[in-house]
FINUTI-991070 format. One record per residue: x, y, z of N, C-alpha, C in turn. Coordinates in steps of 0.001 Angstrom, whole numbers, plus 500000, padded with zeros to 6 digits. Atoms other than C-alpha are relative to their C-alpha. Example, Ala and Ser with C-alpha at 12.3 -4.5 7.8 and 13.67 -1.06 7.14 Angstrom:
2
500890498810500000512300495500507800500900501200500000499180498810499940513670498940507140499230501090500730
//
This chain:
396
499367500673498873485795483302505773500613501005500966499360498986499154487793486272507028498949500820500736501067499225499374484553488107507695499411499244501178500570500813498934483172485245509747500915499969501215499024500001498899486349485068511799499949501313500755500040498671499389486197488800512400498770500154500875501235499832499245482572488709513513499992499123501243499941500880498833483149485723515791500881500600501082499067499430499019486080487464517413499390501208500695500620498820499409484063490628517954498916499622501003501088500414499110481286488648519663500514499365501290499455500619498797483600487004522144500274501076501044499948498901499032483167489133525204501377500174500618498745499883499279486475488292526814501102500638499180498946499374500803488477489608523863499466501144499159500610498983500859486080492144522415500762501309500028499329498698499896487837495215523753501350499977499324498659500061500600491316494081522745499928499822498502500115500201501445490119492967519319499722501317499301500328498733500638488555496320518522501192500940500016498833499118499922491607498160519726501079499552499041498983500503500925493846495868517705499664500383498577500387499612501351491824496503514575500189501501499808499814498555500074491907500211515388501471500326499760498564499825500199495673499939515602500380499724498558499661500388501365495853498171512267499631501079499006500499499068501002493847500805510486500418501432500232499662498607499710495280503898512121500898500613498957499158499454501072497680504218509198499617499425498640500457500493501285495587502723506405500153501077498937499904498881500936495751506172504805501413500573500011498615499564499883499557506416504423500294501329499338499662498782500718499535509259501921499492501242500712500508498848499286497680511479504365501018500519501003498974499599499052500747511561506624501077500763499254498900499331500679503827513700505906500843498988499264499146500902500746506141512192503321501172499593500851498897500512499209508966510092504654501176500954499986498865499100500097511523512549503379499828501215500876500223498808499204509883515333505337499660499706501446500326500355498624509296513406508536500995500610500971499128499382499009510652515175511589500185499055501177499719500858498862512344513162514284499620500723501290500409499396498732510874513779517702501201500250500903498798499822499193514309513443519248501070499071499515498912500868500429517635511757518907499828498591500531500146501319499404516657508863521171498784499291499431501122500800500444514453506043519907499038499799501159500956500243498924511215505663521899499948498521500346500130501378499573510835502503523918498734499853500824501218500267499252507801500887525465500302500037501499499758499844498571507489501745529158499240498990500843500794500927499210505079499011530169500649498622500024499408501330499909505941495442531220499730499190498742500146500831501194506505492990528399499024498870500276500940501099499867503741490470527835500020499159498744500095500834501189502603488007525193499415500854498882500453498988500939502419490638522447499537499416498668500421500251501375500488490408519193500033501348499297499894498731500712501438493135516756499015500030498837500867499815501162499205494543514033500799500607498868499218499524501143500703495050510573499079500315498827500662499632501255499270496932507621501036499838498900499069500273501099501154495401504686499424500630498739500559499263501120500465497979502002500791499855498716499324500024501295501316498207498322501124501024499958499038498900500031503144501503498781500747500157501311499409499844498668503743501787502531499427498963500953500451500925498964503484499516505553500232500630501360499780499506498643503215500139509272499697498893500993500188501004498950503191498219512543499545500701501267500535499407498784501347498845515794499880498947501088500137500881498844500977497402519264499044500665500982500888499445498986498486497824522094500796500380501238499444499568498723499595499836525116498821500268500923501218499936499205496894499179527657498812499852499077501156500024500891493673500005525839500195500888498780499743499061501087495319502391523404500964499423498975499090500472501049496885501521520051501174500954499831498796499200500213500412502730519365500649499585498689499299500252501256501760502974515815501468500332500228498589499892499631505505502464516122500812500664498897499105499341500945508069504702514467501148499064499640498867500816500426510774503017512415501314500702500328498680499450499689514519503698512608500200501387499411499890498679500627514067506735510345499086501031500654500878499083499293511508508250512707498632500168499388501297499900500671508484507668510475499091498855500425500962501042499642505308505744511265499682499085498827500198500859501165505175504354507729501339499664499368498784500479500645507821502336505924499682499646498552500257500358501397507989502139502104500078498485499793499998501440500298507105498631500886500904499744498795499001500089501067510272498614498791501152499126500474498887500907499696512973495926498699501030500115498894498942499863501006516336496236496953501190499125500352498754500748499853519498494239496404501081500814499306498963499167500610522603496338495875501102499153499380498928500696500706525804495459494034500798499079500917499299500849499030527227493917497223499118498853500481500967501048499655524239491551497386499393500218501385500609499670498721523030493345500514498509500256499808501445499791500044519309493386501245499651501326500669500465498721499465517764496833501724498477500000500005501458499970499876514202497347502930499554501369500500500562498743499533512127500493503310500657501223499399499440498729500465513571503992503063501361499846499332498699500177500675517174502883502288499851499423498594500230500596501317515840500800499385499424501027499036500634499001500861513704503640498040500984501081499576499045498935500298516568506146498206500930499648498843499050500376501040518790504132495866499321499480498736500750500538501137516040503209493384500414500620498672499650499317501250517140505801490809501258499410499381498731500529500516520643504324490496500011498483499892500044501461500036519576500686490877498575499522499712501421500274500251516129500396489240499672498535499743500316501385500359516379496814487968500028499058501195499909500837498803517143495453491441499245500599501185500851499403498973514655497598493362498560499594499720501318500600500207511328495833493784498955500729500846501082499300499299508085497618494711498663499561499415501343500309500496504339497111494367499711498526499816500189501442500221504630493308494607498735499462500664501267500436499416501461493135496690498981499733498900500917500187501123499646493383493353500269498699499265499667501271500643501392490192492242499695498804500891500248501095499060500529488154495334498842499132499518501040500945500393498582485030494368499605500061498540500335499867501424498652485881490644500862499087499136499282500820500967499633483712487704500777500906499048499183499228500929502286484844485248499200500388498762500784499751501212499789484591482358498807500921500233501103499089499693497260486817484134500190501299499209499884498750500772496518489848481893500516501175500830499539498915499142497111492155484845501500499891500272498557500201499814500539490612485411500756500451498763499353499600501251501427491108481754500019501520499856500059498539500046500330494729482030501032500607500945499053499485499008502438495261485149501440499865499520498644500233500504505523493835483417500502501165499157499613498904500886505495496749480992500224501308500753499970498744499267505340499351483748501078500077501075499006499989498919508042498314486232501395499756499435498633500157500508511844498444485808500627498651500314499436501307499641512487495072487461499331498885499195500501501124500789511917491644485911498926499220500754501028500910499501508716489677486463500095498734499161499740501246500714509273486023485565498970498936500377500905501120499744507325482779485385500698498998500923499459501002499084507927480454488338499696498605499463500199501372500466508024476672487924498545499556500115501414500348499832504411476477489145499063500909499214500808499108500822503248479192486739499636501312500652500291498741499311503014481962489329500928501112499524499171498837500330504382485467488815500982500253501136498945499711499038507714485959490599500808501177499477499112498923500441510338488699490438501436499494500028498598500415500077514029488419489588500911501187500279499021498966499672516941490394491005501369499360500148498630500527499959520672489778490499500049498503499703499999501399500394519857486441488881499269499073500950500723500801499012517861485240491898498508500297499906501444499822500098514107484662491761499348499973501381500709499899498725511743485600494589498496500028499743501456499939500097508042484986495068499519501291500652500546498809499331505821487958496017499886499805501506500072500279498563505384486238499384501350500211500668498665499793499444509150486265499913500324501485500115499768498554499960509336489962499040499178500621501129500835499514498906506423490626501380500584499637501353499383500443498747508262488643504050501147500914500408498917499061499687511238491011503787499439501258500676500633498810499419508906493935504524499437499675501382500551500401498707507152492041507328501099499826501042498863500141499084510535491213508858500443501360500513499659498627499605511332494928508855499001500519501032501029499573499060508023495610510613500167499289501348499781500797498789508719492829513106501179500553500796498813499461499330512179494236513880499723501373500607500374498686499470510718497722514331499242499854501315500776500240498779508247496383516900500886499450501112499121500599498993510914494332518668500941501035500613499117498949499490513224497355518966499250500896500985500811499156499124510393499306520573499628499274501290500457500762498840509158496551522886501149499414500816498861500578499304512610495230523757499873498517500237500171501449499868511595491612523250499659499403498645500292500698501248511072489006520560498490499912499787501416500066500366507728488998518723499811498894498967500249501046500988506251486038516882498527499847499620501417500072500347502505486726516608499545501323499394500447498779500673500739489170514318498622499828499389501229499907500789497459490213512725500331500887498809499632499275501219497790491402509113498740500366499223501142499568500802495357493415507001500225499693498519499966500219501449494508492627503371498793500701499382501182499443500675492177494190500783498818499049500114501193500828499826488617492956501226499745499106498797500286500752501219488540491740497631501081498969499678498997501046500193491579489463498017499313498640499992500553501350500031490750485881497041500768499094500966499383500930499049491735482772499013501493499819499740498586500189500335495025482343497134500832501191500468499275498797499591496041485930497850500088500111501518499977499986498538495099485639501514500996498971500532499057501030499567497065482410501852501434500433499729498656499515500324500064483990500125500455501042501019499664499019498966499918486821502676500376499302501301499657500770498809499902484287505513501359499331499833498695500612500274502853482542503842501122501011500211499001498948499805504732485850503836500280500193501484499825499882498558504135486122507567500779498837500570499286501189499520505342482568508131501480500077499659498602499863500414508530483221506143500723501017500884499417498958499147509105486302508307500104499565501459499921500497498629508864484151511430498836500418500866501179499558499265505383485295512394498885498966499931501206500815499951502431483215513498498828500946499764501075499073500361499614485040511699498700499533500644501194500367499245496700484936514117498726500205499187501171499711500831494216486523511719500399500838498801499939499115501161493918488073508286498725500844500050501139499103499809491659491130508604499781500859498760500323499137501137489854493028505853500274501467500333499618498604499768491193496581505511498808500938500224501121499072499777487795498346505162499392499880501396500545500190498657486536496810508411500925500612501040499022499417499078489739497776510191499944501522499949500064498542500155489434501291508781498788500570500725501211499528499334485876501662510058500189500028501512499722500037498568486994500630513539500951501118500395499019498948499729489875503081513333499330501358500148500678498706499981487504505963512719498935500094501098500940499946498891485466505125515796498590499624499629501333500370500448482572503669513857499343498972500935500580501000499104482155501005516550499084500637501045500895499302499076480365503668518599498744500506499299501139499524500771477814504298515850499138498832499539500933500997500517474859502456514353499645500356498562500468499753501356473688502050510768500879499389498934499270500510501153475075501376507306501114500969499618498833499195500351478553502619506448500620499445498725499297500390501226480138502554502989501457500426500144498567499715499900483936502304503097500593499980498594499408499829501329485604503602499916501508500089500204498565500118499704489252502498500085500803499920498703499164499943501198491501503592497210501437500265500448498635499905499495495099502891498170501043500045498908498889499936500939498446502540496482499915499005498862500047501010501051497665499392494533498665499323499819501281500696500064494156498163495268498850500941500344501215499243499702490601499475495450498959499064500584501060500766499345487918498177497810498839500914500332501172499307499471484393499236498593499190498954500760500744500921499150482460497603501413498826500715500646501160499503499268479041498073502971499965499268501332499997500583498665479114497504506725498743500418500747501120499689499112476136497278509041500498499899501430499501499956498629477002498314512587498820500012500959501075500090499017474767497286515456500572499477501308499508500387498673475668497140519155501485499647499993498561500224500028479360497312518333500442498831499150499674501139500860479178494317515976499948500444498546499911499636501410480267494802512372499612498806499133500364501034500970478526492778509685500257500536498599499700499592501370479885493003506147498855499536499107501146500332500841476815493165503923500435499642498586499506500263501356478753493250500644501360500652499833498693499416500306482175493949499249500296499815498525499626500072501404483592494610495813501286500792499834498776499232500194486648496143494260500810499557498804499070500278501093489603495900491929501391499910500615498691500193499374492893494429493135501141500522499140498965499410500851494740496182490310499624501427499628500338498595500209493588499768490720500405500792501237499534499206498865495369502297492901500964501081499568499078498909500264497957505028493157501066499670498979498992500419500977500461503018491125499501500236498580500565499821501340498106503187488137499912501475499633500018498557500243497711506949488501501409500483499655498602499638500279501506507280488619500416499540498610499623500548501305501911505041485576499363500777498854500675499204501030499354507041483593500721501323499787499266498740500087501202510251484378501392499773499419498691500354500547504507508540483580499938499871498479500173500154501446503243507576480114499832501361499326500198498660500554502124511153479517501325500748499898498719499292499993505547512542480465500935499458498922499161500617501035507339510061478184499555500457498614500526499605501311505055510873475252500191501494499737499849498553500148505223514622475873501455500362499684498582499708500243509028514606475987500411499532498599499710500493501348509149512536472808499451500970498955500610499058500935506824515028471116500795501299499903499322498700499992508766518126472163501488499920499683498544500100500168512362516861472118500429498884499049499669501059500942512153513860469809500805498859500577499237501071499347513736511501472358499039499091500764500851500988499340512051508298473535500701499489501262499405500410498720512763507664477228499477498654500499500655501219499523510699504476477441500949498822500175499041501101499884513772502240477092501135500316500973498952499564499068515944504194479528499504499779501430500515500368498684515391502527482911500326501037501077499627498977499024517271505171484881499100501229499869500868498847500239515266507960483266498572499703500445501362500373499619512010506076483832499811500035501514500116499985498543512725505689487540499935501429500523500061498585499612513390509421487862498633500593499651501321499515500415510190510130485927498903499462500916501000500609499120508240507730488147499918500762501329499978499267498736509333509536491301499461501416499821500497498650500279508623512917489706498486499992499803501443500117500222505150511727488665499256499894501325500634500148498684504301510664492210500006501329500757499888498707499320505536513983493585499019501012499410500913499065500664503542515954490997498552499698500363501360500419499637500396513963491778499626500520501384500251499538498631500696514818495463499875501520500046500028498532499998501422518494494793498703500540499414501220499520500651498364518822492551498760499845500876501117500087499061496155517929495506499797501320500726500100498723499285496879521381496939500313501215499132499709498891500913497937523474493921499332499753498653500675500120501296496432524164490504500946499558498890499032500482500976499650523408488623501350499786500672498682500300499452503166522096489190501013499869498875498911500119500967506522522089487429500729498680500218499201501224499948508212518783486622501323500314499319498699499552500494511861519714486246501061498963500338498980501031499807514462516960485755501218500315499131498788499703500783517919518165484683500775498728499673499152501122500431520227515794482797499224498675499964500828501197500063517402513335482169500572498979499026499356500882500980519320511925479186501041500823499238498995499293500809521944512862476595500021499418498597499808500462501366522545512665472863501307500587499476498739499532500589525298513685470452500264501476500278499835498564499762524653517354471173500277500340501464499724499765498587525071516931474937498847499602500899501014500346499005522954516665478074498646500619499661501362499540500233519184517023477859499260500120501332500769499759498788516775518356480462498507499892499692501456500090500151513056517843481036499348501055500881500743498986499256510782520689482059498589500077499434501390500052500453507028520176481791499092500573501083500991499446499076504222522176483386498730499166499918501198500832499950501288520050484506498936500689500843501103499380499265497930521531485508499114498928500622500899500953499354495387519910487767498934499508499028501032500397500964492780519912484993500539498973499014499388500966500910495180518084482671500160498655500685499830501241499243495950515524485357498664499282500167501321500597499825492248514964486034499506499375498706500385500540501298491677514443482325500743498699499701499185501192500247494510511895482170499501498793500789500360501117499119493238509804485090498491499778500089501452500123499928489502510152484434499529498563499798500401501390500261489275506601483053500227499118501226499732500766498783490806505254486272498938500285501055501042499635499043488321507159488398498677499343499621501237500628500466485479505816486246499963498515500344499942501432499675486688502277487011499516499705501416500498500227498639485590502777490623498474499962500050501461499916499990481942503256489610499330498631500069500659501308500057481000499681488718500128499213501305499924500694498707482395498135491930499061500594501044500903499354499045480408500696493927498550499606499729501365500375500369477208499948492013499731498534500336500170501429499727477729496185492315499925499722501496500010500186498549478415496483496031498639500376500578501329499585499553475165498378496600498948498972499596500945501000500491473327495819494493500074498726500827499825501220499211474791492876496413499465500164501420500503499740498649473843494521499701498496500261500007501441499762500163470307495083498338499572501321500637500331498674499481470347498772499265500234501034498906499746498887500910470372502136497513500902501010500699499123498985499415472581505162498063499307500747501143500748499290498958469811506715500186500042499266501337499979500796498767470148503874502701501322500124500755498674499895499377473820504622503413500022501192500947499983498940498988474212506617506626501283500818499970498726499285499998477867507519506224500951499364498996498982500471500939480659507252503646501371500314500588498658499848499440484214506701504852501025499880498879498960499995501023487050507655502484501323499592500625498756500539499451490235505679503087501023499866498879498942500158500998493574505576501289500472501330499458499400498759500455495919508202499958499381500572498747500540499506501263494286508414496531498666500719500165501243499260499783491033509700498044500282501462500319499626498602499791492965512920498702500048500776498690499985499327501298493007513650494975498688500759499827501232499200500124490507516512494359499043499430498947
//
């Protein structure tokens, strides 16, 4: 359905140019991990940038990601990804409730995660449209510090400070942040948006994403498949032939075969895994660190939520560092304590060891790729170009 809508919109001559630019805007930050980390982002100046053109009936584009999100708007014929209050073009898809019952979204929420792990919610995009009894939900429950509970309708919800929230509500908090970022830049109220989703999202997950937009006060004009948006972002609309889009992001994996002809994109086939992404790589490394520390120091950190959150952040950092170095040091002082005093963690991780740990996850991308080629009735020789999208494709 989403594909048909996309193709119809691309064929409408009067909106063709704006549609392509809007999709280009949406996908310009599909690869969040390729940008500098939020902590290292440099502010261009002390003053916030503001839009210099006259205000019109704006439709913003939002990439609601598992790990990071971003928002963009068209300025003439050019897409503009808007910087948030912290000066970054990407905002962590993290929501937290502090002890004062204040809602924190984005960077402020991520910063306090170590000291408030049970009330800091992340990665809920993987729970959108899922039942509590889903095996993937049960697996996720064991890997996150916050509570995942069964809603009255059997769906998977999250709980914080005794209050239950649906994944759509959590997504709405992030979308509201994106909406406010756009409004601060444009200097006017915004109520229309186009939102990207993984190509392999089912109808329930797509509807839940639209519900999140509605809760955030947005009229969701379209739900767009991320691989198609990514192809447009890379200027593929000026090319012809078959393009394979390999999109391995923070929480989901998609592979799509697109046929491009005269600027029209036709999705020949799509496949993927909505529970495979950077979070799984982090979790695998997290398990290794817990087991390694238990082996060397005899202390099990798996029940220590504060320690686990510190380990989770260290695992993500180590994963990123190993993309450019052959080994890295994971050094966490005062990770825990026993009768003898404070304990520290210091583990050296090599790239080869990391690759060995995550090899099974990489192998999980093979079958979707094979099935996608089969569904499109083509072979690898027929593919003219392969487009790598998502932060995890940066892993050597």
